[in-house]
PDB file of N, CA, C and O in Angstrom:
ATOM      1  N   MET A   1      20.609  -3.952   2.594  1.00  0.00           N
ATOM      2  CA  MET A   1      21.204  -3.028   1.656  1.00  0.00           C
ATOM      3  C   MET A   1      20.617  -1.654   1.934  1.00  0.00           C
ATOM      4  O   MET A   1      19.415  -1.513   2.162  1.00  0.00           O
ATOM      5  N   SER A   2      21.474  -0.647   1.911  1.00  0.00           N
ATOM      6  CA  SER A   2      20.997   0.718   2.117  1.00  0.00           C
ATOM      7  C   SER A   2      21.802   1.677   1.257  1.00  0.00           C
ATOM      8  O   SER A   2      22.941   1.402   0.881  1.00  0.00           O
ATOM      9  N   LEU A   3      21.190   2.787   0.961  1.00  0.00           N
ATOM     10  CA  LEU A   3      21.845   3.844   0.206  1.00  0.00           C
ATOM     11  C   LEU A   3      22.567   4.740   1.195  1.00  0.00           C
ATOM     12  O   LEU A   3      21.966   5.192   2.169  1.00  0.00           O
ATOM     13  N   ARG A   4      23.835   5.002   0.965  1.00  0.00           N
ATOM     14  CA  ARG A   4      24.626   5.773   1.925  1.00  0.00           C
ATOM     15  C   ARG A   4      24.165   7.228   1.975  1.00  0.00           C
ATOM     16  O   ARG A   4      23.984   7.763   3.069  1.00  0.00           O
ATOM     17  N   VAL A   5      23.970   7.883   0.841  1.00  0.00           N
ATOM     18  CA  VAL A   5      23.521   9.267   0.791  1.00  0.00           C
ATOM     19  C   VAL A   5      22.286   9.327  -0.091  1.00  0.00           C
ATOM     20  O   VAL A   5      22.295   8.811  -1.209  1.00  0.00           O
ATOM     21  N   SER A   6      21.236   9.946   0.396  1.00  0.00           N
ATOM     22  CA  SER A   6      20.007  10.021  -0.383  1.00  0.00           C
ATOM     23  C   SER A   6      19.508  11.457  -0.376  1.00  0.00           C
ATOM     24  O   SER A   6      19.369  12.026   0.707  1.00  0.00           O
ATOM     25  N   PRO A   7      19.236  12.068  -1.500  1.00  0.00           N
ATOM     26  CA  PRO A   7      19.312  11.460  -2.828  1.00  0.00           C
ATOM     27  C   PRO A   7      20.760  11.371  -3.312  1.00  0.00           C
ATOM     28  O   PRO A   7      21.638  12.081  -2.822  1.00  0.00           O
ATOM     29  N   ALA A   8      20.986  10.492  -4.276  1.00  0.00           N
ATOM     30  CA  ALA A   8      22.316  10.320  -4.852  1.00  0.00           C
ATOM     31  C   ALA A   8      22.522  11.382  -5.927  1.00  0.00           C
ATOM     32  O   ALA A   8      21.597  11.702  -6.674  1.00  0.00           O
ATOM     33  N   ALA A   9      23.719  11.921  -6.004  1.00  0.00           N
ATOM     34  CA  ALA A   9      24.043  12.921  -7.024  1.00  0.00           C
ATOM     35  C   ALA A   9      25.362  12.531  -7.679  1.00  0.00           C
ATOM     36  O   ALA A   9      26.399  12.494  -7.016  1.00  0.00           O
ATOM     37  N   GLY A  10      25.330  12.242  -8.962  1.00  0.00           N
ATOM     38  CA  GLY A  10      26.538  11.863  -9.692  1.00  0.00           C
ATOM     39  C   GLY A  10      26.882  10.396  -9.574  1.00  0.00           C
ATOM     40  O   GLY A  10      27.196   9.751 -10.575  1.00  0.00           O
ATOM     41  N   SER A  11      26.829   9.862  -8.379  1.00  0.00           N
ATOM     42  CA  SER A  11      27.049   8.435  -8.156  1.00  0.00           C
ATOM     43  C   SER A  11      26.278   8.028  -6.903  1.00  0.00           C
ATOM     44  O   SER A  11      25.876   8.873  -6.103  1.00  0.00           O
ATOM     45  N   ALA A  12      26.083   6.742  -6.751  1.00  0.00           N
ATOM     46  CA  ALA A  12      25.376   6.218  -5.579  1.00  0.00           C
ATOM     47  C   ALA A  12      26.262   5.190  -4.904  1.00  0.00           C
ATOM     48  O   ALA A  12      26.852   4.341  -5.573  1.00  0.00           O
ATOM     49  N   VAL A  13      26.360   5.256  -3.588  1.00  0.00           N
ATOM     50  CA  VAL A  13      27.115   4.270  -2.821  1.00  0.00           C
ATOM     51  C   VAL A  13      26.109   3.467  -2.015  1.00  0.00           C
ATOM     52  O   VAL A  13      25.373   4.009  -1.190  1.00  0.00           O
ATOM     53  N   LEU A  14      26.093   2.164  -2.268  1.00  0.00           N
ATOM     54  CA  LEU A  14      25.205   1.248  -1.554  1.00  0.00           C
ATOM     55  C   LEU A  14      26.015   0.459  -0.539  1.00  0.00           C
ATOM     56  O   LEU A  14      27.126   0.020  -0.837  1.00  0.00           O
ATOM     57  N   LEU A  15      25.468   0.275   0.656  1.00  0.00           N
ATOM     58  CA  LEU A  15      26.086  -0.564   1.678  1.00  0.00           C
ATOM     59  C   LEU A  15      25.335  -1.879   1.720  1.00  0.00           C
ATOM     60  O   LEU A  15      24.106  -1.895   1.783  1.00  0.00           O
ATOM     61  N   VAL A  16      26.066  -2.983   1.685  1.00  0.00           N
ATOM     62  CA  VAL A  16      25.433  -4.301   1.761  1.00  0.00           C
ATOM     63  C   VAL A  16      26.051  -5.075   2.911  1.00  0.00           C
ATOM     64  O   VAL A  16      27.171  -4.782   3.332  1.00  0.00           O
ATOM     65  N   SER A  17      25.334  -6.052   3.417  1.00  0.00           N
ATOM     66  CA  SER A  17      25.852  -6.822   4.548  1.00  0.00           C
ATOM     67  C   SER A  17      27.025  -7.687   4.098  1.00  0.00           C
ATOM     68  O   SER A  17      27.147  -8.032   2.923  1.00  0.00           O
ATOM     69  N   ASP A  18      27.876  -8.027   5.048  1.00  0.00           N
ATOM     70  CA  ASP A  18      29.074  -8.804   4.741  1.00  0.00           C
ATOM     71  C   ASP A  18      28.765 -10.169   4.142  1.00  0.00           C
ATOM     72  O   ASP A  18      29.599 -10.728   3.430  1.00  0.00           O
ATOM     73  N   ASP A  19      27.585 -10.717   4.417  1.00  0.00           N
ATOM     74  CA  ASP A  19      27.266 -12.042   3.890  1.00  0.00           C
ATOM     75  C   ASP A  19      26.604 -11.991   2.516  1.00  0.00           C
ATOM     76  O   ASP A  19      26.135 -13.017   2.021  1.00  0.00           O
ATOM     77  N   ALA A  20      26.559 -10.817   1.896  1.00  0.00           N
ATOM     78  CA  ALA A  20      25.880 -10.671   0.609  1.00  0.00           C
ATOM     79  C   ALA A  20      26.761 -11.039  -0.580  1.00  0.00           C
ATOM     80  O   ALA A  20      26.235 -11.312  -1.659  1.00  0.00           O
ATOM     81  N   ALA A  21      28.066 -11.056  -0.421  1.00  0.00           N
ATOM     82  CA  ALA A  21      28.944 -11.365  -1.557  1.00  0.00           C
ATOM     83  C   ALA A  21      29.235 -12.859  -1.578  1.00  0.00           C
ATOM     84  O   ALA A  21      29.407 -13.436  -0.504  1.00  0.00           O
ATOM     85  N   PRO A  22      29.302 -13.510  -2.706  1.00  0.00           N
ATOM     86  CA  PRO A  22      29.080 -12.953  -4.038  1.00  0.00           C
ATOM     87  C   PRO A  22      27.588 -12.727  -4.292  1.00  0.00           C
ATOM     88  O   PRO A  22      26.731 -13.462  -3.801  1.00  0.00           O
ATOM     89  N   ALA A  23      27.319 -11.711  -5.055  1.00  0.00           N
ATOM     90  CA  ALA A  23      25.931 -11.335  -5.286  1.00  0.00           C
ATOM     91  C   ALA A  23      25.780 -10.759  -6.683  1.00  0.00           C
ATOM     92  O   ALA A  23      26.759 -10.467  -7.370  1.00  0.00           O
ATOM     93  N   ARG A  24      24.532 -10.606  -7.077  1.00  0.00           N
ATOM     94  CA  ARG A  24      24.207  -9.951  -8.347  1.00  0.00           C
ATOM     95  C   ARG A  24      23.449  -8.681  -7.997  1.00  0.00           C
ATOM     96  O   ARG A  24      22.432  -8.724  -7.304  1.00  0.00           O
ATOM     97  N   LEU A  25      23.950  -7.554  -8.479  1.00  0.00           N
ATOM     98  CA  LEU A  25      23.324  -6.268  -8.227  1.00  0.00           C
ATOM     99  C   LEU A  25      22.908  -5.670  -9.559  1.00  0.00           C
ATOM    100  O   LEU A  25      23.724  -5.530 -10.470  1.00  0.00           O
ATOM    101  N   THR A  26      21.638  -5.321  -9.666  1.00  0.00           N
ATOM    102  CA  THR A  26      21.134  -4.680 -10.875  1.00  0.00           C
ATOM    103  C   THR A  26      20.426  -3.391 -10.490  1.00  0.00           C
ATOM    104  O   THR A  26      19.848  -3.276  -9.409  1.00  0.00           O
ATOM    105  N   ILE A  27      20.485  -2.426 -11.398  1.00  0.00           N
ATOM    106  CA  ILE A  27      19.813  -1.144 -11.213  1.00  0.00           C
ATOM    107  C   ILE A  27      18.699  -1.083 -12.247  1.00  0.00           C
ATOM    108  O   ILE A  27      18.922  -1.351 -13.428  1.00  0.00           O
ATOM    109  N   HIS A  28      17.481  -0.724 -11.792  1.00  0.00           N
ATOM    110  CA  HIS A  28      16.306  -0.706 -12.664  1.00  0.00           C
ATOM    111  C   HIS A  28      15.694   0.687 -12.680  1.00  0.00           C
ATOM    112  O   HIS A  28      15.739   1.412 -11.687  1.00  0.00           O
ATOM    113  N   ASP A  29      15.117   1.051 -13.832  1.00  0.00           N
ATOM    114  CA  ASP A  29      14.422   2.336 -13.916  1.00  0.00           C
ATOM    115  C   ASP A  29      13.007   2.203 -13.362  1.00  0.00           C
ATOM    116  O   ASP A  29      12.626   1.133 -12.887  1.00  0.00           O
ATOM    117  N   ALA A  30      12.238   3.266 -13.417  1.00  0.00           N
ATOM    118  CA  ALA A  30      10.884   3.278 -12.848  1.00  0.00           C
ATOM    119  C   ALA A  30       9.936   2.318 -13.562  1.00  0.00           C
ATOM    120  O   ALA A  30       8.883   1.980 -13.022  1.00  0.00           O
ATOM    121  N   PHE A  31      10.297   1.873 -14.774  1.00  0.00           N
ATOM    122  CA  PHE A  31       9.458   0.940 -15.525  1.00  0.00           C
ATOM    123  C   PHE A  31       9.894  -0.507 -15.318  1.00  0.00           C
ATOM    124  O   PHE A  31       9.317  -1.417 -15.913  1.00  0.00           O
ATOM    125  N   GLY A  32      10.910  -0.729 -14.478  1.00  0.00           N
ATOM    126  CA  GLY A  32      11.376  -2.075 -14.191  1.00  0.00           C
ATOM    127  C   GLY A  32      12.431  -2.592 -15.152  1.00  0.00           C
ATOM    128  O   GLY A  32      12.874  -3.734 -15.030  1.00  0.00           O
ATOM    129  N   ARG A  33      12.839  -1.768 -16.107  1.00  0.00           N
ATOM    130  CA  ARG A  33      13.864  -2.190 -17.066  1.00  0.00           C
ATOM    131  C   ARG A  33      15.237  -2.140 -16.400  1.00  0.00           C
ATOM    132  O   ARG A  33      15.531  -1.220 -15.636  1.00  0.00           O
ATOM    133  N   THR A  34      16.064  -3.123 -16.692  1.00  0.00           N
ATOM    134  CA  THR A  34      17.419  -3.140 -16.154  1.00  0.00           C
ATOM    135  C   THR A  34      18.250  -2.082 -16.862  1.00  0.00           C
ATOM    136  O   THR A  34      18.385  -2.097 -18.085  1.00  0.00           O
ATOM    137  N   VAL A  35      18.803  -1.168 -16.083  1.00  0.00           N
ATOM    138  CA  VAL A  35      19.639  -0.091 -16.601  1.00  0.00           C
ATOM    139  C   VAL A  35      21.106  -0.504 -16.561  1.00  0.00           C
ATOM    140  O   VAL A  35      21.882  -0.170 -17.456  1.00  0.00           O
ATOM    141  N   ARG A  36      21.477  -1.236 -15.511  1.00  0.00           N
ATOM    142  CA  ARG A  36      22.878  -1.611 -15.316  1.00  0.00           C
ATOM    143  C   ARG A  36      22.967  -2.850 -14.456  1.00  0.00           C
ATOM    144  O   ARG A  36      22.232  -2.989 -13.478  1.00  0.00           O
ATOM    145  N   ALA A  37      23.861  -3.749 -14.814  1.00  0.00           N
ATOM    146  CA  ALA A  37      24.209  -4.895 -13.978  1.00  0.00           C
ATOM    147  C   ALA A  37      25.614  -4.629 -13.449  1.00  0.00           C
ATOM    148  O   ALA A  37      26.542  -4.411 -14.228  1.00  0.00           O
ATOM    149  N   ILE A  38      25.770  -4.646 -12.143  1.00  0.00           N
ATOM    150  CA  ILE A  38      27.058  -4.346 -11.524  1.00  0.00           C
ATOM    151  C   ILE A  38      27.675  -5.657 -11.050  1.00  0.00           C
ATOM    152  O   ILE A  38      27.078  -6.365 -10.239  1.00  0.00           O
ATOM    153  N   PRO A  39      28.872  -5.986 -11.552  1.00  0.00           N
ATOM    154  CA  PRO A  39      29.487  -7.272 -11.198  1.00  0.00           C
ATOM    155  C   PRO A  39      29.920  -7.323  -9.738  1.00  0.00           C
ATOM    156  O   PRO A  39      30.189  -6.290  -9.125  1.00  0.00           O
ATOM    157  N   SER A  40      29.983  -8.520  -9.193  1.00  0.00           N
ATOM    158  CA  SER A  40      30.382  -8.672  -7.793  1.00  0.00           C
ATOM    159  C   SER A  40      31.826  -8.222  -7.573  1.00  0.00           C
ATOM    160  O   SER A  40      32.219  -7.965  -6.436  1.00  0.00           O
ATOM    161  N   SER A  41      32.623  -8.120  -8.643  1.00  0.00           N
ATOM    162  CA  SER A  41      33.995  -7.627  -8.498  1.00  0.00           C
ATOM    163  C   SER A  41      34.023  -6.146  -8.112  1.00  0.00           C
ATOM    164  O   SER A  41      35.061  -5.641  -7.685  1.00  0.00           O
ATOM    165  N   ALA A  42      32.891  -5.445  -8.259  1.00  0.00           N
ATOM    166  CA  ALA A  42      32.800  -4.029  -7.881  1.00  0.00           C
ATOM    167  C   ALA A  42      32.523  -3.851  -6.394  1.00  0.00           C
ATOM    168  O   ALA A  42      32.549  -2.724  -5.899  1.00  0.00           O
ATOM    169  N   PHE A  43      32.259  -4.937  -5.671  1.00  0.00           N
ATOM    170  CA  PHE A  43      31.988  -4.877  -4.236  1.00  0.00           C
ATOM    171  C   PHE A  43      33.334  -4.737  -3.515  1.00  0.00           C
ATOM    172  O   PHE A  43      34.232  -5.555  -3.713  1.00  0.00           O
ATOM    173  N   VAL A  44      33.472  -3.703  -2.680  1.00  0.00           N
ATOM    174  CA  VAL A  44      34.726  -3.484  -1.959  1.00  0.00           C
ATOM    175  C   VAL A  44      34.441  -3.310  -0.472  1.00  0.00           C
ATOM    176  O   VAL A  44      33.359  -2.870  -0.083  1.00  0.00           O
ATOM    177  N   SER A  45      35.408  -3.654   0.341  1.00  0.00           N
ATOM    178  CA  SER A  45      35.268  -3.455   1.785  1.00  0.00           C
ATOM    179  C   SER A  45      35.460  -1.990   2.103  1.00  0.00           C
ATOM    180  O   SER A  45      36.421  -1.362   1.659  1.00  0.00           O
ATOM    181  N   GLY A  46      34.532  -1.453   2.880  1.00  0.00           N
ATOM    182  CA  GLY A  46      34.610  -0.058   3.302  1.00  0.00           C
ATOM    183  C   GLY A  46      34.540   0.021   4.802  1.00  0.00           C
ATOM    184  O   GLY A  46      34.457  -1.012   5.466  1.00  0.00           O
ATOM    185  N   PRO A  47      34.570   1.215   5.361  1.00  0.00           N
ATOM    186  CA  PRO A  47      34.557   1.374   6.813  1.00  0.00           C
ATOM    187  C   PRO A  47      33.261   0.890   7.466  1.00  0.00           C
ATOM    188  O   PRO A  47      33.257   0.544   8.647  1.00  0.00           O
ATOM    189  N   SER A  48      32.170   0.864   6.713  1.00  0.00           N
ATOM    190  CA  SER A  48      30.879   0.456   7.286  1.00  0.00           C
ATOM    191  C   SER A  48      30.402  -0.899   6.789  1.00  0.00           C
ATOM    192  O   SER A  48      29.263  -1.285   7.051  1.00  0.00           O
ATOM    193  N   GLY A  49      31.258  -1.628   6.073  1.00  0.00           N
ATOM    194  CA  GLY A  49      30.870  -2.926   5.511  1.00  0.00           C
ATOM    195  C   GLY A  49      31.223  -2.963   4.039  1.00  0.00           C
ATOM    196  O   GLY A  49      32.134  -2.263   3.597  1.00  0.00           O
ATOM    197  N   ILE A  50      30.520  -3.762   3.289  1.00  0.00           N
ATOM    198  CA  ILE A  50      30.785  -3.874   1.856  1.00  0.00           C
ATOM    199  C   ILE A  50      30.071  -2.745   1.132  1.00  0.00           C
ATOM    200  O   ILE A  50      28.882  -2.510   1.351  1.00  0.00           O
ATOM    201  N   GLU A  51      30.798  -2.050   0.270  1.00  0.00           N
ATOM    202  CA  GLU A  51      30.252  -0.932  -0.480  1.00  0.00           C
ATOM    203  C   GLU A  51      30.251  -1.253  -1.969  1.00  0.00           C
ATOM    204  O   GLU A  51      31.138  -1.940  -2.475  1.00  0.00           O
ATOM    205  N   VAL A  52      29.247  -0.748  -2.647  1.00  0.00           N
ATOM    206  CA  VAL A  52      29.165  -0.846  -4.096  1.00  0.00           C
ATOM    207  C   VAL A  52      28.857   0.550  -4.601  1.00  0.00           C
ATOM    208  O   VAL A  52      27.904   1.184  -4.148  1.00  0.00           O
ATOM    209  N   ARG A  53      29.657   1.028  -5.533  1.00  0.00           N
ATOM    210  CA  ARG A  53      29.455   2.385  -6.059  1.00  0.00           C
ATOM    211  C   ARG A  53      28.854   2.283  -7.454  1.00  0.00           C
ATOM    212  O   ARG A  53      29.420   1.668  -8.357  1.00  0.00           O
ATOM    213  N   GLY A  54      27.691   2.906  -7.598  1.00  0.00           N
ATOM    214  CA  GLY A  54      27.078   3.061  -8.912  1.00  0.00           C
ATOM    215  C   GLY A  54      27.541   4.381  -9.486  1.00  0.00           C
ATOM    216  O   GLY A  54      27.417   5.416  -8.831  1.00  0.00           O
ATOM    217  N   ASP A  55      28.069   4.366 -10.688  1.00  0.00           N
ATOM    218  CA  ASP A  55      28.680   5.568 -11.256  1.00  0.00           C
ATOM    219  C   ASP A  55      27.721   6.450 -12.044  1.00  0.00           C
ATOM    220  O   ASP A  55      28.152   7.423 -12.663  1.00  0.00           O
ATOM    221  N   GLY A  56      26.429   6.129 -12.033  1.00  0.00           N
ATOM    222  CA  GLY A  56      25.459   6.960 -12.730  1.00  0.00           C
ATOM    223  C   GLY A  56      25.413   6.724 -14.225  1.00  0.00           C
ATOM    224  O   GLY A  56      24.848   7.525 -14.970  1.00  0.00           O
ATOM    225  N   LEU A  57      26.012   5.614 -14.670  1.00  0.00           N
ATOM    226  CA  LEU A  57      26.011   5.275 -16.089  1.00  0.00           C
ATOM    227  C   LEU A  57      25.154   4.049 -16.347  1.00  0.00           C
ATOM    228  O   LEU A  57      24.985   3.204 -15.468  1.00  0.00           O
ATOM    229  N   ASP A  58      24.612   3.955 -17.558  1.00  0.00           N
ATOM    230  CA  ASP A  58      23.862   2.759 -17.923  1.00  0.00           C
ATOM    231  C   ASP A  58      24.828   1.701 -18.454  1.00  0.00           C
ATOM    232  O   ASP A  58      26.040   1.912 -18.441  1.00  0.00           O
ATOM    233  N   GLN A  59      24.316   0.594 -18.909  1.00  0.00           N
ATOM    234  CA  GLN A  59      25.130  -0.525 -19.365  1.00  0.00           C
ATOM    235  C   GLN A  59      26.003  -0.146 -20.571  1.00  0.00           C
ATOM    236  O   GLN A  59      27.050  -0.755 -20.788  1.00  0.00           O
ATOM    237  N   ASP A  60      25.576   0.861 -21.359  1.00  0.00           N
ATOM    238  CA  ASP A  60      26.328   1.297 -22.534  1.00  0.00           C
ATOM    239  C   ASP A  60      27.262   2.464 -22.249  1.00  0.00           C
ATOM    240  O   ASP A  60      27.880   2.999 -23.170  1.00  0.00           O
ATOM    241  N   GLY A  61      27.375   2.870 -20.968  1.00  0.00           N
ATOM    242  CA  GLY A  61      28.282   3.943 -20.591  1.00  0.00           C
ATOM    243  C   GLY A  61      27.701   5.339 -20.710  1.00  0.00           C
ATOM    244  O   GLY A  61      28.431   6.323 -20.584  1.00  0.00           O
ATOM    245  N   ARG A  62      26.392   5.445 -20.951  1.00  0.00           N
ATOM    246  CA  ARG A  62      25.744   6.761 -21.028  1.00  0.00           C
ATOM    247  C   ARG A  62      25.239   7.168 -19.646  1.00  0.00           C
ATOM    248  O   ARG A  62      24.874   6.317 -18.835  1.00  0.00           O
ATOM    249  N   LYS A  63      25.223   8.479 -19.384  1.00  0.00           N
ATOM    250  CA  LYS A  63      24.700   8.973 -18.108  1.00  0.00           C
ATOM    251  C   LYS A  63      23.201   8.694 -18.036  1.00  0.00           C
ATOM    252  O   LYS A  63      22.474   8.917 -19.003  1.00  0.00           O
ATOM    253  N   VAL A  64      22.747   8.207 -16.886  1.00  0.00           N
ATOM    254  CA  VAL A  64      21.315   7.987 -16.709  1.00  0.00           C
ATOM    255  C   VAL A  64      20.645   9.316 -16.409  1.00  0.00           C
ATOM    256  O   VAL A  64      21.277  10.251 -15.918  1.00  0.00           O
ATOM    257  N   ARG A  65      19.363   9.385 -16.709  1.00  0.00           N
ATOM    258  CA  ARG A  65      18.595  10.595 -16.430  1.00  0.00           C
ATOM    259  C   ARG A  65      18.295  10.686 -14.934  1.00  0.00           C
ATOM    260  O   ARG A  65      18.227   9.668 -14.246  1.00  0.00           O
ATOM    261  N   PRO A  66      18.120  11.897 -14.441  1.00  0.00           N
ATOM    262  CA  PRO A  66      17.676  12.038 -13.055  1.00  0.00           C
ATOM    263  C   PRO A  66      16.317  11.356 -12.889  1.00  0.00           C
ATOM    264  O   PRO A  66      15.509  11.346 -13.818  1.00  0.00           O
ATOM    265  N   GLY A  67      16.070  10.798 -11.733  1.00  0.00           N
ATOM    266  CA  GLY A  67      14.790  10.145 -11.480  1.00  0.00           C
ATOM    267  C   GLY A  67      14.912   9.089 -10.407  1.00  0.00           C
ATOM    268  O   GLY A  67      15.900   9.023  -9.675  1.00  0.00           O
ATOM    269  N   ALA A  68      13.883   8.263 -10.331  1.00  0.00           N
ATOM    270  CA  ALA A  68      13.828   7.199  -9.329  1.00  0.00           C
ATOM    271  C   ALA A  68      14.296   5.886  -9.937  1.00  0.00           C
ATOM    272  O   ALA A  68      13.836   5.484 -11.006  1.00  0.00           O
ATOM    273  N   TYR A  69      15.207   5.229  -9.252  1.00  0.00           N
ATOM    274  CA  TYR A  69      15.736   3.930  -9.678  1.00  0.00           C
ATOM    275  C   TYR A  69      15.617   2.964  -8.510  1.00  0.00           C
ATOM    276  O   TYR A  69      15.408   3.376  -7.369  1.00  0.00           O
ATOM    277  N   VAL A  70      15.751   1.688  -8.801  1.00  0.00           N
ATOM    278  CA  VAL A  70      15.720   0.663  -7.766  1.00  0.00           C
ATOM    279  C   VAL A  70      16.958  -0.207  -7.921  1.00  0.00           C
ATOM    280  O   VAL A  70      17.243  -0.703  -9.011  1.00  0.00           O
ATOM    281  N   ALA A  71      17.694  -0.390  -6.825  1.00  0.00           N
ATOM    282  CA  ALA A  71      18.826  -1.316  -6.791  1.00  0.00           C
ATOM    283  C   ALA A  71      18.292  -2.638  -6.251  1.00  0.00           C
ATOM    284  O   ALA A  71      17.642  -2.673  -5.206  1.00  0.00           O
ATOM    285  N   ARG A  72      18.571  -3.728  -6.971  1.00  0.00           N
ATOM    286  CA  ARG A  72      18.099  -5.050  -6.563  1.00  0.00           C
ATOM    287  C   ARG A  72      19.305  -5.952  -6.367  1.00  0.00           C
ATOM    288  O   ARG A  72      20.095  -6.155  -7.289  1.00  0.00           O
ATOM    289  N   LEU A  73      19.444  -6.489  -5.173  1.00  0.00           N
ATOM    290  CA  LEU A  73      20.557  -7.356  -4.808  1.00  0.00           C
ATOM    291  C   LEU A  73      20.044  -8.773  -4.635  1.00  0.00           C
ATOM    292  O   LEU A  73      19.098  -9.005  -3.881  1.00  0.00           O
ATOM    293  N   GLU A  74      20.661  -9.725  -5.328  1.00  0.00           N
ATOM    294  CA  GLU A  74      20.308 -11.141  -5.194  1.00  0.00           C
ATOM    295  C   GLU A  74      21.529 -11.893  -4.697  1.00  0.00           C
ATOM    296  O   GLU A  74      22.605 -11.796  -5.287  1.00  0.00           O
ATOM    297  N   SER A  75      21.367 -12.641  -3.613  1.00  0.00           N
ATOM    298  CA  SER A  75      22.471 -13.389  -3.033  1.00  0.00           C
ATOM    299  C   SER A  75      21.936 -14.580  -2.248  1.00  0.00           C
ATOM    300  O   SER A  75      21.031 -14.436  -1.426  1.00  0.00           O
ATOM    301  N   ALA A  76      22.492 -15.733  -2.502  1.00  0.00           N
ATOM    302  CA  ALA A  76      22.160 -16.957  -1.756  1.00  0.00           C
ATOM    303  C   ALA A  76      20.654 -17.195  -1.672  1.00  0.00           C
ATOM    304  O   ALA A  76      20.145 -17.569  -0.616  1.00  0.00           O
ATOM    305  N   GLY A  77      19.948 -16.984  -2.765  1.00  0.00           N
ATOM    306  CA  GLY A  77      18.512 -17.233  -2.802  1.00  0.00           C
ATOM    307  C   GLY A  77      17.665 -16.147  -2.159  1.00  0.00           C
ATOM    308  O   GLY A  77      16.444 -16.281  -2.079  1.00  0.00           O
ATOM    309  N   ARG A  78      18.295 -15.076  -1.702  1.00  0.00           N
ATOM    310  CA  ARG A  78      17.567 -13.960  -1.090  1.00  0.00           C
ATOM    311  C   ARG A  78      17.639 -12.741  -1.998  1.00  0.00           C
ATOM    312  O   ARG A  78      18.572 -12.589  -2.786  1.00  0.00           O
ATOM    313  N   THR A  79      16.635 -11.874  -1.872  1.00  0.00           N
ATOM    314  CA  THR A  79      16.584 -10.649  -2.662  1.00  0.00           C
ATOM    315  C   THR A  79      16.305  -9.469  -1.748  1.00  0.00           C
ATOM    316  O   THR A  79      15.469  -9.551  -0.848  1.00  0.00           O
ATOM    317  N   ALA A  80      17.013  -8.366  -1.987  1.00  0.00           N
ATOM    318  CA  ALA A  80      16.774  -7.122  -1.261  1.00  0.00           C
ATOM    319  C   ALA A  80      16.781  -6.000  -2.287  1.00  0.00           C
ATOM    320  O   ALA A  80      17.465  -6.080  -3.308  1.00  0.00           O
ATOM    321  N   SER A  81      16.018  -4.960  -2.007  1.00  0.00           N
ATOM    322  CA  SER A  81      16.020  -3.818  -2.922  1.00  0.00           C
ATOM    323  C   SER A  81      15.906  -2.525  -2.131  1.00  0.00           C
ATOM    324  O   SER A  81      15.439  -2.504  -0.992  1.00  0.00           O
ATOM    325  N   THR A  82      16.348  -1.446  -2.770  1.00  0.00           N
ATOM    326  CA  THR A  82      16.244  -0.129  -2.169  1.00  0.00           C
ATOM    327  C   THR A  82      16.058   0.890  -3.290  1.00  0.00           C
ATOM    328  O   THR A  82      16.561   0.706  -4.398  1.00  0.00           O
ATOM    329  N   ARG A  83      15.345   1.946  -2.998  1.00  0.00           N
ATOM    330  CA  ARG A  83      15.136   3.012  -3.986  1.00  0.00           C
ATOM    331  C   ARG A  83      16.340   3.932  -4.015  1.00  0.00           C
ATOM    332  O   ARG A  83      16.977   4.187  -2.994  1.00  0.00           O
ATOM    333  N   ILE A  84      16.638   4.426  -5.213  1.00  0.00           N
ATOM    334  CA  ILE A  84      17.710   5.392  -5.380  1.00  0.00           C
ATOM    335  C   ILE A  84      17.135   6.623  -6.086  1.00  0.00           C
ATOM    336  O   ILE A  84      16.973   6.607  -7.307  1.00  0.00           O
ATOM    337  N   PRO A  85      16.825   7.680  -5.347  1.00  0.00           N
ATOM    338  CA  PRO A  85      16.483   8.932  -6.013  1.00  0.00           C
ATOM    339  C   PRO A  85      17.785   9.524  -6.542  1.00  0.00           C
ATOM    340  O   PRO A  85      18.698   9.816  -5.769  1.00  0.00           O
ATOM    341  N   PHE A  86      17.871   9.699  -7.846  1.00  0.00           N
ATOM    342  CA  PHE A  86      19.132  10.088  -8.472  1.00  0.00           C
ATOM    343  C   PHE A  86      19.015  11.468  -9.084  1.00  0.00           C
ATOM    344  O   PHE A  86      18.130  11.728  -9.899  1.00  0.00           O
ATOM    345  N   LEU A  87      19.918  12.350  -8.683  1.00  0.00           N
ATOM    346  CA  LEU A  87      19.981  13.714  -9.200  1.00  0.00           C
ATOM    347  C   LEU A  87      21.245  13.874 -10.026  1.00  0.00           C
ATOM    348  O   LEU A  87      22.177  13.080  -9.895  1.00  0.00           O
ATOM    349  N   ARG A  88      21.286  14.857 -10.847  1.00  0.00           N
ATOM    350  CA  ARG A  88      22.499  15.201 -11.613  1.00  0.00           C
ATOM    351  C   ARG A  88      23.101  16.446 -11.059  1.00  0.00           C
ATOM    352  O   ARG A  88      24.128  16.909 -11.557  1.00  0.00           O
TER     353      ARG A  88
END
């Protein structure tokens, strides 16, 4: 899993390997709290593989604050994570 553009501004696009779906993707703040769970239905095929777009909103639809976040992908008993520096 990798972040397409870093730092992310407004939204974040993550690239995941083709064998990662179906998967569970969660976004966590710097304290480890889950900010958003992104359903596997949000995974779409893109020119570079499977893409997942984080829209910069939390689970309640509010804009997240700028800062450091972690995307955690769980699939087939494996876990991968990447940092998302997020700007507004």
